[in-house]
C-alpha positions as a LaTeX table, in Angstrom:
\begin{tabular}{lrrr}
\hline
Residue & $x$ (\AA) & $y$ (\AA) & $z$ (\AA) \\
\hline
Met1 & 187.53 & 108.09 & 72.04 \\
Ser2 & 189.80 & 106.32 & 74.49 \\
Arg3 & 192.77 & 108.01 & 76.12 \\
Val4 & 195.54 & 106.02 & 74.41 \\
Cys5 & 198.74 & 107.38 & 72.88 \\
Glu6 & 198.67 & 106.72 & 69.13 \\
Leu7 & 202.45 & 106.27 & 68.85 \\
Thr8 & 203.42 & 104.34 & 71.98 \\
Gly9 & 200.13 & 102.68 & 72.99 \\
Lys10 & 200.31 & 104.06 & 76.54 \\
Lys11 & 196.97 & 104.06 & 78.35 \\
Ala12 & 195.53 & 104.43 & 81.84 \\
Met13 & 196.80 & 102.27 & 84.70 \\
Val14 & 194.86 & 101.22 & 87.81 \\
Gly15 & 196.13 & 101.73 & 91.35 \\
Asn16 & 195.10 & 102.74 & 94.84 \\
Asn17 & 194.57 & 105.96 & 96.74 \\
Val18 & 196.18 & 105.33 & 100.12 \\
Ser19 & 195.05 & 107.44 & 103.06 \\
His20 & 197.07 & 108.24 & 106.18 \\
Ala21 & 195.18 & 105.43 & 107.92 \\
Met22 & 196.29 & 103.07 & 105.08 \\
Asn23 & 192.74 & 102.74 & 103.70 \\
Lys24 & 192.90 & 101.85 & 100.02 \\
Thr25 & 190.41 & 102.87 & 97.33 \\
Lys26 & 190.74 & 102.23 & 93.61 \\
Arg27 & 191.86 & 105.04 & 91.31 \\
Lys28 & 193.05 & 105.52 & 87.76 \\
Phe29 & 196.38 & 106.94 & 86.57 \\
Asp30 & 195.67 & 108.54 & 83.18 \\
Ala31 & 198.38 & 108.86 & 80.56 \\
Asn32 & 199.69 & 112.40 & 80.01 \\
Leu33 & 198.25 & 112.96 & 76.51 \\
Ile34 & 198.37 & 115.99 & 74.24 \\
Lys35 & 196.60 & 116.56 & 70.91 \\
Lys36 & 199.28 & 117.86 & 68.52 \\
Arg37 & 199.60 & 118.62 & 64.79 \\
Phe38 & 202.71 & 117.43 & 62.97 \\
Tyr39 & 203.98 & 118.33 & 59.51 \\
Ile40 & 205.28 & 115.41 & 57.45 \\
Pro41 & 207.55 & 116.79 & 54.70 \\
Glu42 & 207.70 & 113.49 & 52.73 \\
Glu43 & 203.92 & 113.48 & 52.26 \\
Asp44 & 203.64 & 117.30 & 52.32 \\
Asn45 & 200.69 & 117.33 & 54.73 \\
Trp46 & 199.74 & 117.87 & 58.37 \\
Ile47 & 198.42 & 115.13 & 60.66 \\
Thr48 & 196.87 & 115.42 & 64.12 \\
Leu49 & 197.88 & 112.81 & 66.67 \\
Lys50 & 197.02 & 112.25 & 70.32 \\
Val51 & 200.46 & 111.54 & 71.81 \\
Ser52 & 201.94 & 111.22 & 75.27 \\
Thr53 & 204.55 & 113.71 & 76.40 \\
Ser54 & 207.19 & 110.97 & 76.41 \\
Ala55 & 206.32 & 110.29 & 72.75 \\
Leu56 & 206.80 & 114.02 & 72.06 \\
Lys57 & 210.34 & 113.75 & 73.45 \\
Thr58 & 210.95 & 110.76 & 71.18 \\
Ile59 & 209.64 & 112.68 & 68.17 \\
Asn60 & 211.97 & 115.58 & 68.98 \\
Lys61 & 214.87 & 113.13 & 69.18 \\
Ile62 & 214.34 & 110.83 & 66.16 \\
Gly63 & 211.86 & 112.82 & 64.04 \\
Ile64 & 208.18 & 112.38 & 63.20 \\
Ser65 & 208.75 & 110.16 & 60.16 \\
Ala66 & 210.85 & 107.64 & 62.09 \\
Ala67 & 208.40 & 107.68 & 65.03 \\
Ile68 & 205.44 & 106.97 & 62.73 \\
Lys69 & 207.34 & 104.19 & 60.99 \\
Glu70 & 208.20 & 102.61 & 64.35 \\
Ala71 & 204.57 & 102.87 & 65.54 \\
Lys72 & 203.34 & 101.18 & 62.38 \\
Thr73 & 205.73 & 98.24 & 62.84 \\
Lys74 & 204.55 & 97.82 & 66.45 \\
Gly75 & 200.91 & 98.00 & 65.32 \\
Phe76 & 199.84 & 101.14 & 67.22 \\
Leu77 & 199.21 & 103.20 & 64.07 \\
Lys78 & 197.41 & 102.10 & 60.90 \\
\hline
\end{tabular}
């Protein structure tokens, strides 16, 4: 399974390792993802999502129901 946030769509970026001598080699910046269980009171069940830590902050701010609704409108969640 790919390392993509299920709520925001964040995924790995590509960049360079730069040495002291300014030699550049390709590297990957992975998204900071966490597997977390959330309780949805409207549906009265638990769901497990792979979310980024920035999405966790958003969930704490607006709530899980609003975050899921927003992700569905943007097309990140089915």
